[in-house]
Structure formats: structure tokens, C-alpha cells
C-alpha positions in Angstrom: 32.0 -16.1 -16.3 33.4 -12.3 -17.2 31.6 -10.1 -15.4 31.5 -6.3 -15.7 33.3 -6.2 -12.4 36.9 -7.2 -13.6 37.1 -3.5 -15.6 35.3 -1.2 -13.2 37.4 1.8 -12.3 37.6 2.3 -8.3 34.2 4.4 -7.8 32.6 1.4 -9.6 34.5 -1.3 -7.6 32.6 0.6 -4.2 29.7 -2.0 -2.6 27.7 0.8 -1.4 27.0 4.3 -2.3 24.9 6.9 0.1 21.8 8.5 -2.3 23.6 12.0 -1.4 26.6 10.8 -3.8 24.7 9.4 -6.3 23.3 11.1 -10.0 21.7 10.4 -12.9 24.9 8.9 -14.7 25.4 5.9 -12.4 22.3 3.3 -13.5 24.8 1.1 -14.2 26.2 1.4 -11.1 23.0 1.5 -8.9 20.0 0.8 -11.3 17.1 3.1 -12.6 15.3 3.4 -9.4 18.2 4.2 -7.1 20.3 6.7 -10.1 17.1 8.6 -9.5 16.7 8.4 -5.7 20.3 9.7 -5.5 19.8 12.2 -8.7 16.7 14.0 -6.8 18.1 13.7 -3.9 21.1 15.6 -4.8 19.5 18.2 -6.9 15.8 18.7 -6.0 15.8 18.1 -2.5 17.5 21.9 -2.3 14.4 23.2 -4.0 11.7 22.3 -1.7 10.8 18.5 -2.9 11.4 16.0 -0.1 13.3 12.8 -0.4 13.6 10.3 2.2 17.3 9.5 2.8 19.3 6.2 1.8 21.8 3.8 0.4 22.3 1.7 -2.8 24.4 -1.9 -2.8 25.6 -1.4 -6.0 26.4 -3.5 -8.9 29.6 -4.4 -7.8 28.1 -5.8 -4.7 26.3 -8.3 -6.8 28.7 -9.2 -8.7 30.6 -10.2 -6.1 28.1 -11.5 -3.8 27.4 -14.2 -6.7 31.2 -14.8 -7.4 31.8 -15.1 -3.2 28.8 -18.3 -4.0 29.8 -19.7 -7.2 27.0 -18.5 -8.9 28.1 -17.1 -11.5 29.7 -20.2 -12.8 26.0 -21.7 -12.5 24.3 -19.4 -14.2 25.4 -19.7 -18.2 24.9 -23.7 -17.8 21.3 -22.9 -16.6 20.5 -20.4 -18.8 21.5 -22.5 -22.4 18.3 -24.9 -21.1 15.8 -22.3 -21.0 12.7 -21.8 -23.3 11.5 -18.5 -22.0 7.9 -19.4 -24.4 7.2 -22.9 -22.1 6.2 -21.7 -18.6 7.5 -25.2 -17.2 11.1 -24.7 -18.5 10.9 -20.5 -17.2 9.4 -21.7 -13.6 12.4 -25.1 -13.2 15.0 -22.0 -14.4 13.9 -19.2 -12.2 13.7 -21.6 -9.0 16.9 -22.8 -9.6 18.9 -19.7 -9.4 16.7 -18.1 -6.9 17.7 -21.2 -4.4 21.5 -20.6 -5.4 21.2 -16.6 -4.0 18.1 -17.7 -1.1 20.6 -20.0 0.2 23.9 -17.8 -0.4 26.4 -15.8 2.1 27.0 -12.3 2.2 30.9 -12.0 1.9 31.6 -10.7 5.5 33.0 -7.9 4.2 30.2 -6.8 2.1 27.8 -7.5 5.4 29.8 -5.7 8.1 29.6 -2.6 5.3 25.8 -3.3 5.2 25.0 -3.5 8.7 27.4 -0.6 9.3 25.7 1.9 7.1 22.6 0.7 8.7 23.7 2.0 12.1 24.1 5.3 10.3 21.1 5.9 9.0 19.7 5.3 12.3 21.5 8.1 14.0 20.8 10.0 10.8 16.7 9.6 11.7 17.8 9.0 15.5 16.2 5.9 15.8 17.0 2.2 17.6 16.5 0.0 14.5 15.3 2.6 11.5 12.2 1.4 9.1 13.0 0.9 5.7 12.0 -0.2 2.3 14.2 -2.3 0.2 14.0 -1.6 -2.8 15.4 -3.7 -6.0 17.5 -1.6 -8.4 17.9 -3.4 -11.5 20.3 -2.4 -14.6 18.4 -2.5 -17.5 15.0 -0.8 -15.9 13.4 2.5 -15.6 15.1 3.2 -19.0 13.4 5.8 -21.3 12.3 2.6 -23.0 12.3 0.2 -20.3 10.2 0.3 -17.8 8.0 -2.8 -16.5 5.9 -2.0 -13.5 6.8 -5.1 -10.2 9.3 -7.9 -12.1 11.6 -7.2 -9.1 10.4 -7.3 -5.4 10.2 -4.8 -2.8 10.1 -5.5 0.9 8.7 -2.8 3.2 8.8 -2.0 6.7 12.2 -3.9 7.4 14.0 -2.9 10.8 17.2 -4.3 12.2 19.8 -5.3 10.9 19.4 -9.4 10.6 16.1 -8.5 8.7 17.9 -6.0 6.2 20.7 -8.5 5.2 17.3 -11.2 4.5 15.7 -8.5 2.4 18.5 -7.7 0.7 19.1 -11.2 -0.5 15.2 -11.9 -1.2 15.9 -9.2 -3.5 19.0 -10.1 -5.3 17.3 -13.4 -6.0 14.0 -11.4 -7.8 16.2 -10.6 -10.4 15.4 -14.0 -11.1 11.9 -13.8 -11.3 10.1 -15.7 -13.9 8.5 -12.5 -14.9 11.3 -10.9 -14.7 13.4 -13.3 -17.0 10.5 -13.3 -19.7 11.1 -9.5 -19.5 14.7 -9.4 -20.1 14.3 -12.1 -22.5 11.6 -9.5 -24.9 13.5 -6.3 -24.4 16.6 -8.2 -25.5 18.8 -7.9 -22.3 21.6 -9.9 -21.7 21.1 -12.1 -18.3 24.5 -12.2 -17.6 25.4 -8.9 -17.9 22.4 -7.2 -15.6 23.2 -6.3 -12.8 20.6 -6.0 -9.4 21.0 -3.4 -6.3 19.2 -3.2 -3.5 17.9 0.2 -2.2 17.6 0.9 1.7 15.8 3.7 2.3 13.7 5.5 5.2 10.1 4.5 5.2 7.7 6.8 5.3 4.7 6.4 7.6 2.3 6.5 4.7 0.5 3.3 6.7 -0.5 6.3 8.7 -1.5 8.3 6.0 -1.9 7.9 1.7 0.1 7.4 -1.0 0.0 6.7 -4.2 1.6 7.7 -8.1 1.6 10.4 -10.4 2.3 11.0 -14.3 3.3 14.4 -15.4 0.9 13.5 -18.7 -2.2 11.6 -19.0 -1.7 7.9 -19.1 -4.1 6.9 -22.0 -3.8 9.6 -24.9 -0.3 10.9 -23.3 -1.8 14.6 -23.2 1.1 16.9 -21.3 -1.3 19.5 -20.5 -2.2 18.4 -17.0 -0.4 15.8 -13.9 -2.5 12.7 -12.8 -2.5 11.9 -9.7 -4.2 8.5 -8.2 -4.6 8.7 -4.3 -5.5 6.2 -1.4 -4.6 5.4 2.0 -2.2 3.3 3.7 1.3 2.1 1.8 1.1 1.9 -1.7 1.5 -1.5 -2.6 -2.4 -2.1 -2.9 -2.8 0.8 -5.2 -1.1 -1.8 -8.2 -2.6 -4.8 -7.4 -6.0 -3.2 -8.3 -7.9 -4.7 -5.5 -9.3 -1.2 -4.3 -9.9 1.9 -7.0 -7.9 5.0 -5.7 -9.0 8.9 -5.9 -7.9 10.2 -9.0 -7.2 13.6 -9.5 -5.8 16.0 -12.7 -4.4 19.4 -12.4 -4.0 21.8 -14.9 -0.3 22.4 -15.6 -0.8 26.2 -17.6 -3.8 26.7 -14.7 -1.5 26.1 -12.1 1.5 28.2 -13.4 -0.8 31.0 -13.8 -1.2 30.5 -9.9 -4.7 28.8 -10.5 -5.6 26.1 -8.1 -6.4 24.2 -10.6 -7.8 20.7 -9.8 -9.9 20.0 -13.1 -10.5 16.4 -11.7 -11.4 15.0 -8.1 -12.6 11.8 -8.4 -13.5 9.3 -5.5 -12.2 6.1 -5.5 -13.5 3.1 -3.5 -10.7 2.8 -0.9 -12.1 0.2 1.1 -9.3 -2.1 1.8 -5.4 -0.2 2.9 -2.1 -1.8 4.1 -0.4 -1.0 7.8 2.3 -2.4 9.4 2.2 -5.4 10.3 4.7 -6.6 13.6 7.0 -7.5 10.7 6.3 -6.2 7.0 2.0 -5.1 5.9 -0.5 -6.3 7.0 -4.5 -5.4 5.2 -6.8 -3.8 6.8 -10.8 -2.7 6.3 -11.2 1.3 5.9 -13.7 3.0 8.1 -16.7 3.8 6.1 -16.4 7.8 7.1 -12.7 8.0 5.8 -13.9 5.9 2.7 -16.1 9.1 1.7 -13.4 11.3 2.1 -10.5 12.3 -0.4 -7.0 10.7 0.5 -5.7 14.0 -0.2 -6.4 17.9 0.3 -6.6 19.9 -2.5 -3.0 22.0 -0.8 -1.6 18.4 -1.1 -2.4 17.8 -4.3 -1.1 20.9 -5.9 1.9 20.4 -3.8 2.7 17.2 -5.2 1.7 18.4 -8.9 4.2 21.7 -8.4 6.6 18.4 -7.4 6.0 16.8 -10.7 6.4 19.6 -13.2 10.0 20.3 -10.9 10.9 16.4 -11.7 9.5 16.1 -15.0 11.4 20.2 -16.4 14.4 18.1 -13.9 14.7 15.3 -16.0 13.7 17.2 -19.7 11.2 14.3 -19.8 8.0 13.2 -18.7 7.9 11.0 -15.4 6.1 8.1 -13.6 6.4 8.8 -10.2 5.7 7.4 -6.3 5.1 9.5 -3.6 3.7 9.0 0.0 2.5 11.2 2.9 3.9 10.4 6.9 1.0 10.5 9.2 3.2 11.3 11.6 4.9 14.4 10.2 2.6 15.4 7.9 4.9 15.3 5.3 4.8 14.8 1.5 7.6 12.4 0.2 8.5 11.5 -3.1 10.0 8.1 -3.3 10.7 7.0 -6.8 10.7 8.5 -10.4 11.0 7.2 -14.0 10.8 8.0 -17.0 7.2 7.5 -18.7 8.6 4.7 -21.7 5.2 4.9 -23.0 3.5 8.1 -24.7 6.9 9.9 -24.5 8.6 7.7 -27.0 5.5 8.4 -29.8 6.0 11.4 -32.0 2.2 12.5 -32.0 2.9 15.6 -33.7 3.8 14.0 -36.6 1.2 10.9 -37.5 -2.5 11.0 -36.2 -3.9 7.0 -35.7 -7.9 6.2 -35.4 -10.2 3.2 -35.3 -13.4 3.2 -37.1 -15.6 0.8 -35.5 -19.4 0.4 -35.9 -21.0 -2.6 -33.5 -24.6 -3.9 -34.7 -25.1 -4.1 -31.0 -24.8 -3.0 -27.4 -21.8 -3.4 -25.3 -22.1 -6.6 -23.0 -19.6 -4.5 -20.7 -18.7 -0.5 -19.9 -15.7 0.3 -17.8 -12.4 2.5 -18.0 -10.2 2.1 -20.7 -6.7 2.1 -21.2 -5.0 2.8 -24.6 -7.1 3.5 -27.2 -6.5 0.7 -29.7 -9.4 -2.7 -30.8 -8.4 -6.5 -29.6 -10.1 -9.4 -30.8 -10.4 -12.9 -29.4 -11.6 -15.9 -28.1 -11.8 -15.1 -24.3 -10.3 -16.9 -21.7 -11.8 -16.7 -18.1 -8.8 -17.6 -15.7 -9.6 -16.8 -11.8 -6.4 -17.7 -11.0 -2.9 -17.3 -11.7 -1.7 -20.7 -11.2 -3.8 -21.6 -14.0 -2.0 -19.4 -16.7 -0.8 -22.4 -18.3 -4.1 -23.0 -20.0 -3.7 -19.2 -21.5 -2.8 -19.6 -25.3 -1.5 -16.8 -27.9 -4.6 -14.6 -28.8 -7.3 -15.3 -26.3 -8.6 -12.4 -24.4 -7.5 -12.4 -21.4 -10.2 -12.4 -18.4 -9.8 -11.9 -14.7 -10.1 -10.3 -11.5 -7.2 -8.7 -11.7 -3.1 -9.5 -12.9 0.1 -8.8 -10.8 3.8 -9.2 -11.9 3.5 -13.1 -11.4 0.8 -12.7 -15.2 3.6 -11.6 -17.3 3.8 -14.5 -19.1 0.4 -14.5 -20.3 0.2 -11.0 -20.6 2.5 -10.2 -23.6 0.4 -13.4 -25.9 -3.0 -11.7 -25.2 -4.8 -9.9 -27.8 -6.8 -7.9 -25.0 -7.0 -7.9 -21.4 -10.5 -7.5 -19.0 -10.2 -7.2 -15.2 -13.3 -7.3 -12.3 -11.0 -4.5 -10.8 -8.5 -1.9 -10.9 -7.9 1.3 -12.3 -6.0 3.4 -14.5 -2.9 3.0 -12.4 -3.3 -0.9 -11.7 -0.7 -3.2 -13.0 -3.0 -4.7 -15.5 -3.1 -1.2 -16.8 0.4 0.2 -16.3 1.7 -3.4 -18.0 -0.8 -3.1 -20.7 0.2 -0.1 -21.6 3.8 -0.7 -22.4 2.6 -3.9 -24.2 0.3 -1.8 -26.2 -2.6 -4.1 -25.4 -5.8 -2.5 -25.1 -7.3 -3.3 -21.4 -10.0 -2.7 -19.8 -10.1 -2.2 -15.6 -13.3 -1.7 -13.0 -15.7 -4.1 -15.3 -17.0 -5.3 -11.5 -18.6 -8.8 -13.2 -16.3 -9.3 -16.4 -15.3 -13.0 -15.2 -19.1 -14.1 -14.8 -20.6 -12.0 -17.5 -18.1 -13.6 -20.5 -17.3 -17.3 -21.2 -14.2 -19.1 -22.0 -14.6 -19.3 -25.5 -16.9 -16.6 -26.4 -15.7 -14.4 -29.3 -15.5 -10.5 -28.1 -13.8 -7.4 -29.8 -11.9 -5.1 -26.6 -12.7 -1.3 -27.8 -11.0 0.8 -26.3 -10.7 3.4 -28.9 -13.3 5.7 -28.0 -12.9 7.2 -24.6 -14.3 4.8 -22.4 -13.8 0.9 -22.6 -16.3 -1.6 -24.3 -16.6 -4.8 -24.7 -19.0 -6.2 -28.0 -20.3 -10.1 -28.1 -18.5 -11.5 -31.5 -16.0 -10.1 -33.7 -16.8 -6.8 -34.8 -15.0 -5.2 -38.2 -12.9 -2.1 -38.1 -10.7 -0.1 -39.7 -7.1 1.7 -38.5 -7.1 5.2 -40.1 -3.2 6.7 -40.0 -2.8 10.4 -41.5 0.7 12.0 -41.8 -0.1 15.7 -40.3 2.9 16.9 -42.2 0.8 16.6 -45.3 -2.1 18.5 -44.0 -3.4 20.8 -46.3 -4.4 24.4 -44.9 -7.9 25.5 -45.2 -9.4 29.6 -45.5 -12.2 28.1 -42.3 -10.9 27.5 -39.2 -11.6 23.7 -37.9 -13.0 23.0 -34.9 -14.5 20.3 -33.1 -17.7 18.6 -31.4 -16.8 17.4 -28.1 -19.2 15.6 -25.7 -17.3 13.0 -23.6 -14.0 14.8 -21.1 -12.4 11.4 -21.2 -12.5 11.8 -25.1 -11.0 15.7 -24.9 -7.6 14.9 -24.8 -7.0 12.6 -27.1 -9.3 14.7 -29.6 -6.9 17.6 -28.6 -4.3 16.1 -31.2 -6.3 16.6 -34.7 -5.5 19.8 -36.2 -8.4 22.3 -34.1 -9.0 25.9 -33.4 -10.5 25.1 -30.5 -14.0 23.2 -30.1 -16.8 24.9 -31.7 -19.5 22.7 -29.2 -18.4 21.4 -26.1 -21.9 19.3 -24.5 -23.1 19.2 -21.2 -25.4 16.6 -21.3 -22.9 13.7 -21.9 -21.7 14.7 -18.4 -25.3 15.2 -16.6 -25.8 11.7 -18.3 -22.6 9.8 -17.3 -20.8 11.6 -14.5 -23.7 13.2 -12.5 -26.7 11.0 -13.3 -29.3 12.8 -11.2 -31.4 15.4 -11.8 -30.1 19.1 -11.1 -33.3 19.7 -9.2 -33.3 16.2 -7.4 -29.7 17.4 -5.7 -31.1 20.6 -5.1 -34.2 20.2 -3.0 -32.7 16.7 -1.8 -33.2 17.6 1.4 -37.0 17.2 0.8 -37.1 14.4 -0.6 -39.3 11.3 1.3 -39.1 8.3 -1.3 -36.0 6.6 0.5 -35.4 4.4 -2.8 -34.6 7.0 -4.6 -32.9 8.7 -2.0 -30.9 6.1 -1.5 -30.2 6.0 -5.1 -28.9 9.8 -5.3 -26.6 9.1 -2.2 -25.0 6.1 -4.2 -24.3 8.1 -7.0 -23.1 11.4 -5.1 -20.6 8.8 -2.4 -18.4 11.4 -0.6 -20.7 14.8 -0.8 -22.8 15.4 1.5 -23.9 18.8 -0.3 -25.6 17.4 -3.2 -25.6 20.9 -4.7 -22.1 21.1 -4.5 -21.5 18.0 -5.9 -23.6 19.1 -9.2 -21.1 22.1 -9.3 -18.1 20.5 -8.8 -18.8 17.4 -11.3 -20.2 19.8 -13.8 -17.2 22.0 -13.2 -14.5 19.5 -14.2 -16.1 18.2 -16.6 -15.8 21.0 -18.6 -12.8 22.0 -17.1 -11.3 18.9 -18.6 -12.5 19.9 -22.1 -11.4 23.3 -21.8 -7.6 22.5 -20.6 -7.4 19.7 -23.5 -7.4 22.6 -25.8 -6.0 26.0 -23.6 -6.1 28.5 -24.7 -8.0 28.1 -27.8 -11.7 28.9 -27.2 -14.0 26.2 -25.9 -17.6 27.2 -26.7 -19.5 25.4 -24.0 -23.6 25.5 -24.6 -26.0 25.2 -21.7 -27.6 22.0 -21.3 -30.3 21.0 -23.9 -31.9 18.1 -22.8 -35.5 17.4 -23.5 -37.8 17.1 -21.3 -38.2 12.9 -21.6 -34.5 12.9 -21.5 -34.2 14.3 -18.0 -37.0 12.4 -16.6 -34.3 9.9 -17.5 -32.4 11.1 -15.2 -32.5 9.7 -11.4 -34.9 11.7 -9.6 -36.3 13.1 -13.0 -40.0 12.1 -13.4 -41.3 14.8 -10.2 -39.8 17.5 -12.3 -40.1 17.0 -15.4 -44.0 17.2 -17.3 -44.7 14.3 -20.1 -44.8 16.0 -23.7 -45.9 14.6 -27.0 -43.2 16.5 -28.6 -40.4 17.1 -26.8 -37.7 18.6 -29.4 -40.0 21.0 -30.0 -41.0 21.5 -26.4 -40.0 22.6 -23.4 -36.2 23.2 -23.3 -33.2 25.6 -23.9 -33.1 28.9 -23.1 -36.6 28.9 -22.0 -36.2 27.0 -19.2 -33.5 29.2 -17.7 -35.5 31.7 -16.7 -38.9 29.5 -15.5 -39.2 29.8 -11.9 -39.2 26.0 -11.3 -36.2 25.5 -13.0 -34.4 28.7 -12.6 -32.4 27.0 -9.9 -30.8 24.4 -12.0 -29.8 26.9 -14.1 -28.0 28.8 -11.7 -26.4 25.9 -11.0 -24.8 25.3 -14.3 -23.7 29.1 -14.2 -21.9 28.9 -10.9 -20.1 25.3 -12.5 -18.8 27.6 -15.2 -17.5 30.4 -12.9 -15.5 27.9 -11.5 -13.9 27.0 -14.7 -13.6 30.1 -15.6 -12.2 31.8 -12.4 -11.4 28.9 -9.7 -9.6 26.6 -12.5 -8.5 30.2 -14.2 -9.3 28.5 -17.9 -11.0 31.9 -19.4 -10.9 30.1 -22.7 -13.9 28.4 -22.1 -17.2 30.5 -23.5 -20.6 30.0 -23.2 -23.8 29.2 -25.7 -27.5 29.7 -25.1 -29.3 26.8 -27.0 -33.4 26.6 -28.3 -33.2 30.9 -28.3 -36.8 31.5 -29.6 -36.7 35.3 -28.7 -34.4 37.9 -28.1 -36.5 38.9 -25.5 -35.5 35.5 -24.1 -32.0 36.0 -25.0 -31.7 39.1 -22.7 -33.4 37.4 -20.0 -30.9 34.7 -19.7 -27.8 37.1 -20.0 -29.1 38.8 -17.5 -29.5 35.7 -15.2 -26.2 34.3 -15.8 -24.8 38.4 -15.1 -26.2 38.3 -11.5 -24.9 34.7 -11.1 -21.0 35.5 -11.8 -21.2 35.3 -15.5 -21.1 38.7 -17.0 -21.0 38.8 -21.0 -17.2 40.5 -21.6 -16.1 40.1 -18.4 -12.4 38.4 -18.2 -13.0 38.4 -22.2 -16.1 35.7 -21.6 -18.0 35.6 -25.1 -21.3 34.7 -25.3 -22.8 32.7 -28.3 -26.7 31.9 -29.5 -27.6 28.6 -31.2 -28.6 29.8 -34.9 -31.5 27.0 -35.1 -34.6 28.7 -34.7 -35.9 30.1 -38.5 -37.2 33.5 -36.2 -32.6 33.7 -35.0 -32.4 33.8 -39.1 -35.2 36.3 -39.8 -34.2 38.4 -36.5 -30.0 38.1 -37.0 -29.4 41.6 -36.8 -31.2 42.0 -33.2 -29.7 38.9 -31.9 -26.4 39.8 -32.9 -27.0 43.2 -30.7 -27.1 41.4 -27.8 -24.6 38.3 -28.1 -21.0 38.0 -29.6 -22.1 35.8 -32.1 -23.7 32.8 -33.1 -23.5 29.1 -34.3 -25.7 27.5 -36.6 -27.0 24.3 -35.4 -28.1 22.5 -38.9 -29.7 19.6 -37.8 -33.0 21.8 -35.6 -32.8 24.5 -38.0 -33.5 21.6 -40.8 -36.6 20.3 -38.9 -37.9 23.6 -38.0 -37.6 25.1 -41.7 -38.9 21.5 -43.2 -41.2 21.4 -40.4 -41.1 17.4 -39.7 -39.7 16.2 -36.3 -35.8 15.0 -36.9 -36.5 11.8 -34.4 -39.5 10.7 -37.2 -37.5 8.2 -39.0 -40.3 8.0 -41.7 -39.4 11.2 -42.6 -35.7 11.2 -42.6 -35.2 11.2 -46.3 -36.9 14.4 -46.8 -34.8 16.5 -43.9 -31.4 16.8 -45.1 -29.3 20.2 -44.7 -28.5 20.5 -48.3 -32.2 21.6 -49.1 -31.9 24.6 -50.7 -34.3 26.7 -48.2 -31.9 25.7 -45.4 -28.9 26.8 -47.8 -30.7 30.2 -47.8 -30.7 30.2 -44.6 -27.5 29.1 -43.7 -26.2 31.8 -46.0 -28.5 34.9 -44.9 -26.6 34.4 -41.2 -22.9 33.7 -42.0 -23.7 37.7 -44.3 -24.9 39.1 -41.3 -22.2 37.7 -39.1 -19.6 39.1 -41.3 -21.2 42.7 -41.5 -22.1 42.7 -37.9 -18.0 41.5 -37.5 -18.8 38.5 -35.2 -18.3 35.1 -34.9 -20.0 32.4 -37.0 -19.7 29.0 -36.7 -21.6 25.7 -37.5 -21.8 23.0 -34.8 -24.8 21.1 -36.2 -24.4 17.3 -38.2 -24.1 18.1 -41.7 -20.4 19.0 -42.6 -19.3 16.1 -40.8 -21.4 13.7 -42.7 -21.4 15.9 -46.1 -18.4 17.2 -48.1 -20.3 19.1 -50.2 -22.3 20.6 -47.7 -18.6 22.1 -45.7 -17.3 22.9 -49.4 -20.4 24.9 -49.9 -19.8 26.7 -45.9 -16.5 27.4 -46.6 -17.2 29.1 -50.1 -20.1 31.6 -48.7 -16.9 32.3 -46.1 -18.4 30.7 -42.3 -16.0 31.5 -39.9 -15.9 27.9 -38.4 -16.9 24.1 -39.2 -17.2 22.6 -35.9 -17.0 18.7 -36.5 -17.3 15.2 -34.7 -13.6 14.3 -34.1 -13.7 11.0 -36.3 -14.9 13.3 -39.4 -12.0 16.1 -38.8 -9.2 14.2 -40.9 -11.5 13.2 -43.5 -12.8 16.6 -44.0 -9.9 18.7 -44.2 -8.4 16.3 -47.1 -11.6 15.8 -49.1 -12.0 19.8 -49.1 -8.6 20.1 -49.9 -9.2 18.4 -52.9 -12.4 19.9 -54.5 -10.6 23.0 -54.2 -8.0 21.8 -56.4 
């Protein structure tokens, strides 16, 4: 067969080039991985980005190897017989070609060039038989629209000339692994025109430290305002295998650029295993418990990686998927690979917004980490081992422990994927994103909970991943943002779950009118704040063990509360920066607080918690005051350490002006002084006293946000939790409208903020129309009703 080698220029005919000789234009010569390494080594090391040195065998070397062994003559005939949808045919084709390659020999002149340059690398690092990574880099991967995790092989801790030659040959053969063949078929690449370059790079001794993956956007939503870093102990191969949960960090780009150490998320992972050097290659060992409980990167290292990520993204003018490693001997960080992010960077999110509408009638049977934002349905197929993948049928939902690249032939035909293990950077997650398949990882017992043949719905559209029994109906709505009408009233959002904030930020909005912290309490903290504050005094061993489990990695339980609350708020603040984000202090009722771990000993039993001990009255109460002060510390951290000064605060259920003054004084004492660094403090208007004394409340607060749910129940004298009275409690009642109209008028006269964050404008477009006509400054809506409300209000205006 004719090969591209026949038409190459003099440089293109070179068998080997060092990283310093390569640039991003050399993808046809050395593939995406190696051309990127060369580009970064040549252009970014002078700017302080560390890249290990090395060299690459070119596509010319690949074609020469095939020709020397006459494999190029046999490939066309072998591929003629391939049916890539038939697993047996696929495996036979793969085995036949790989056997030919592995039995082949390097041409003498090529072998000499490889060994001589390996010797030069040894001299460069002043190390006899320097340890290297031998990595595959195909000419049809790591492109802006094509990048598949792990389709070719990498060999680590390779030392010595013979071991290097063996590893290089194995890399070449991996171009014809069945998973790689399938990928090229799916992408429309010609097998006979794709070459493989072998990269030889000095190993970073991450086996003695840590390594991981970094994205210069949020992988699930495509939000570009953050850098996402995953980190584990040891060599990074284990992170893709998904058998451990990595530490996860998010850094706000805006905060970082303004000089803040803006690490807005720090989640500790289950890092109980790691890969370290064996005599040859790698071996798996256990991680000591004391190390499992520590973060695998320091704050300074997180910030350095994030800064490098932004430098690389800026250099390429494209979001990046980056691999990094820390050398345990020198303590230096290194970038060992960067490729274009291929999923969200291809989307035109500024033009179209898509949302899923699903209303399940029962609770989910599984809840875990969602990958992507779609919904998939079908019959579950539990496959415990890759040897059984031939049993899988198109359209089924794959249920397994974890995938690796050998699972690719069936992953592409699955309607959804659910795995026991893994995190958002594991193989199943990476491949599912590229394939556009909803995936849930880290479900723990999915292979036991779900049964083969059972119909299931896999929902990744709501922030967290949920599996429902049966086929649950759903709708997909698409909105063309180019046709979005303009309204006189600002549209803000109600946001509770931090994990949904990045996606919600793509909605047309003027910020967040209500950020609820209750979800952070229930989902991320899980423990009553006073149980954390008084942890040392707790005598119940079972309760103490539950708290230890929930706060894994934190000796100081007060620090845990402050950090986790701050991080949850910061995710929302960063998602909408620099637009205002109004964070309401905790408004749990006593029965809800009692449901938290350790809550029973701190909360009274009330017959009607809805109008009991809640909101402002808790904050200055001597028994609850330490918990409120920790909330203040969290908000202070968000504004001062993370630099998110767009975060404002709001006091709920403030019955009297005197209560408001007490809370404001307590806030100021804890570093949240109204007016300082632009801090605004709002008060909820949800009690008739707030309306009747609105002028007095506005003398001490910066504005009011109407809580129409509570205002309705307290005006009409009903409990909104009582279902038998729900037909009476409607915000469109004339009494409620009069109160709201009065508040809007007063706020306008006082030139103070006036918004509404209650449910009513999300549910009733007529009510939203009433508010707009009254001249309210903003309406804060639930994300799933924003588009509907905007278009409906526009139609009413016509």
C-alpha cells in the first residue's frame, strides 16, 4: 500500500524529534499528545510551566517499521474482512495485526537512533538508564473534535534500552487494539492513513507523591469560570481506572486573576490505593489511613496548577484537558500532557439553552455522581466482567463495577451507564461525556441494587445522578436565546444545590435572588452545627462515629462546618460573578434541624415548627449563637479569602426591627459589617409585621425580598404544610397582593432593593405579570421556570 511517507518533506522523513524541535503544527508527524508536549516545552517552560524533556518517534518511523516488516502489505486485506460491529470479527482483526507488529523487528538504523537518543536523555538527566514513560500518540487523536481516553497504551517506569524498544513496539501495536479500531470507525478515520508516534519522556516520580487531571472548565456544565483539579496519590493511571475517588478541587478563575487564593471547593477523596514503582513497571499498594485523611495537594500547589492551566488555555485559545504529576523527590509539579477539551468547547451555549422536564412519582433507588446532563432509559444489564460484554445489546443500560478502555465496544451502544466505583475523572465518566451518554459513577452497590432486565430511567439532568425504577416520561425543551425577549423586570434565580449552579448560570439572569444554604447543610455537612461546635463534649460513641465519618479528613469539626458551608456558597457565587448573589442565612425549622446528625439534643419538639423557633430569633439566642457565628465566618471567608464580594446576605423570618438590629450587630462583630466592601444585607419580607413596619425595616436593611409562601400562610392564618388547607393558600389572594403592592411602593420610595423569591411567580404567570406591572425590581425564579416565564410575560405584554 502507498503510505503518507512517500510524499514527505526532508524534516517529515526524520524518524525522531526532540520535544524542543516540535510545535502544535506537528500533529500529522507526531500525533496530538507529542505535538502538544513539544509546543508546551518550546513555548511555556520559559514562562515557568514545568514540562519533562523527551523525544518522539515520528509517523515516518511508524511507516518505516511497517514497511520493513511488510506489514503494510497485509493490512488492506485484513481490514477488508472486518465487521467492526461484530465483537468476534473485531477481536480477530485486532489480534492478527498486533501479533504481526509484536513479532516484527525494528529496522537497524531506527533501533540505533532510538537507543542513541535514549542515551542522550540519560545524560540530560545525569542518570544511568533513566526511567521514562513510553506513550502512544496517534495522528488522529487529541484533536479539537476527537479525543478518546485510553484508546492506546502507555508504559511507565521503563528503564534501559531493551525495555524501551519492547515498550515502543507495544505502543505501535496498540494502534490496533479493538477499542482503537472501533473509535476510528466511529469517527470516520481511515485505518491505513492513521499513524502512531511513540513519545519517550522522563518519568515524574509521582509514585512518591501525587498526580491527576485538570480541566480548565467544569466538565459537567461547560462553565468556563473555574479550573477543576482531581488528585490522587501515586502514578496517575489509577485515577482513570476509577477504582478510587480522587480529591477534587475547584479554583475560581476570576478570584485567582484578582489575586485571591480562590479554592472554592476542596473535597477529600477515598484514596486507599496507589500505583508505585515495581522492579519494572508499576504495582498497586495500600495508602496509610493517616494519608487517606489528608489532601494530596497543598493550597499553594492547587493554585500553581490552576495558574498553569489558565496559561495553557490562554496559549491554545481553547479549554484544555491536562494531566499533571508531582515529583516526590524534587517536590516539583509538572504538566505531562494537555489536549483540547472536546465536549463543551464544541457547544454553542450562548445561543441555545436546553432543559429536561421529568416528574417521577417515586423516590430514586440510586443517587450518586452525575456525568453529563441528559436522561437515558432502557433495560438494565448487569455485567460484572469485561469478558461478558458480548452479552450486551444496543439500548440497554450498562451496570458494572467500573469500565476501562476494553469496554468501549459496548459503551457506545448503551443508553446509559451506571458504575459502582469512580469519580468525574474516571474512564466511564470521560468516555460517557464524549459519547453524549448519561452516566452515574460512584453508586457503590448498583450491581446489587439493579437487576438484569429491570427497566430503569437514569437521570443526570438535575445536578446529581438518580436512577428511577421503570420508564419515567420526560420532555426536552430547547430555547433559542437569540429570540429572547427583553423585560422591564430583572430575572434572578433561586438556587439551592451548588452542583447545579454552574449549569444554571447559562440561563438569562441578573444574578441570584435567593441562594438557600439548607441544601448545603443537608447534603454536604449533614451534621447539626452545634454538634460540630461541641464535638469534644459528645459522649455517645455511635453518634460520635457518625460525625467522624461525615467529617472525614477534618480534625477540627468547626473548621469542617465553616469550610464546607463556604465552599457551597462559593460555588454559587463564582457561577454568577460579578452579578449579585443573595445568600439567605439558614432557615431550617426545628424538625429539620433535628433530622441532622446530632440534632435531637439541641432542638426542641414543636407542634408547629413553621411558626416556631426559626430565622432571626435563633441567631442571637445564646444557645444557637455559636452556630450562627460559624455561618458568619463562612460568609466572611467567601468574600474575603475567595474574593467573591458579589455575595450579599439576607435575614429570614425577622419578626421585629429590634431583632434585625441584634442580628446586624452580631454579624458586624463577626466580620460581616453592612456596607463594608460593598456588603449589602437584605431582610425577608414574609411576615405581616415586615409589611406594616417596612419603612422602619428599610432604615436598617438595604432592601427586602418578598417570601410569598410564608407571607400567604401568615396573612391567611394557615399552615402551608397542611394539605387540607392548600386550596385557600394562594398568593393571588387580594389580601396578599395588597401587602406586596405596599412593600414594592415603599421600597421604591426609599430607593431600596425590592425583589421576590417565593414560589408564586414561578408557578403563576399572571402573578408574575402583576409583580412586573407593580414595578418590582426583580423576580427570583426557579431555574426550570425561567424560560417559560420570560416568554409568557412577553406574550402577555403584546
